[in-house]
N, C-alpha and C positions, 0 to 999 in steps of 0.2 A: 444427436441432438445437439445444437449451439448453445453456448451458455448465454443465458440473460447479461445484459449490462451491469445489473447491480451485483450478479454473481461474479462478475469479471472484475469488478471493482473490489469486491470482498476479497477475491482471490489476489489482487494486487497488493492490499494492505496486510494480506496475511504473508505474503510472500516477503514484504519488508519486514515484517517483525520475526520471521525465522530467518531472516539473511544472516544473522550472529549464530546460528544453529541453535537457538532457545527460544521458546515461546515464553516469555516472562509472565508472570500471573496478571499484571497491569494490561499487558497486550492482549492478552486471552481475554480477559474482562471486557475490554473495551470492543473488541470483534463479536463476543457474544451479544453483548448490548445491542450492538449494530443488527446483528443477525435477528434477535427477537423483535426489534422494531421495523425490520424492512419487510415489504409485502412481497414474500416469497413465496413460491407453490412448494408442497411438501419435499419434493425431491432436490429443488433446488436450496432449500434450509438445511437439507442433510449433506447437501456438498459443502455448503458454506462451512457447517461444522465440523467436516474430515479436514477443511483448510486448516482450522484452529488446532485440530488434534494431531496433524502429522504434517510434517515439512512440506511444503508446495513452491512452486516457482512461478515467474511471471508467467501469465498466458500467453500462448504463441500468437493469436490473433487479439491485438490488444487495442481496445476500445479506439478504433480509427473512426467510427462516425461521430464521435464528440465534437461538439463546438470547444475552439479555443478556451474559452472562460472555464467549460467544464473539464478540460484536460487538466488547466492549471489547478482547479478545485481537486482534482484526484491527487496531483502530485504534492498541493499542499497537506492534505490529509495523511498521505503516504509520510512525509517529512513529519509530522507530528506523530505518527506510529512509530518511527525509527526511535524515538527518545521519549516515548511514554514510559518505557522502564528506568529513565533517567541514565542511560549509557548509550552512545552513539559510538558503534565498532567501525572498522573498516570495512567490514563486508556489508553493512548498512548503507556506508557511502556508495560502495559499487553498485548496490541494488538501486540505489536513488539515482546514480548516475545512468544506468541501463533504463529504468523506467522513464527518465526524462528523455532520452533518446527515443524510447518506443513512443512516448506522447508527442514528440516532434516541439518539445518546448525548448526555444533558445537559451544558452547558457545566461545571458544577462537576465531573463525573465526568472531562471530557476534560482540566481544569486539574489534576486528581488524575495521571492518567495520564501527562500531558506532564511533570509534576515528576519523574516516577521515571526519565526518559530523558535520559542525559547529554549536553549539546551541545544540546539544544533549547531554545536561548533564543528567545523569541518575538520575531520582529520585528513591527514594528507591524502590528496586527490590522486 
């Protein structure tokens, strides 16, 4: 069974949170609040909770049907997830770069999005 779009988005944000090898408490809390508030089937809710509990990576087939504005929204939220623990690691930078590529977001648009995210100082690219 294919992942729903919301489950793919949760997986993306969890992958960004796990990129530094640790799911910080603030990251886990944010994801759990999202999961509780999301309209998910029980199986999808369980899958989403598993993304919080164990390291996950970006989904193979990633949100290709989203409109450009939605893709930017996913990227913006992922940027915020990367700094919710007040640490922005090189591994998180790499994950955001991979996500940007998968979402097809041009570099100049990514720079604009990142400039609006407090605490997202760019470690060496």
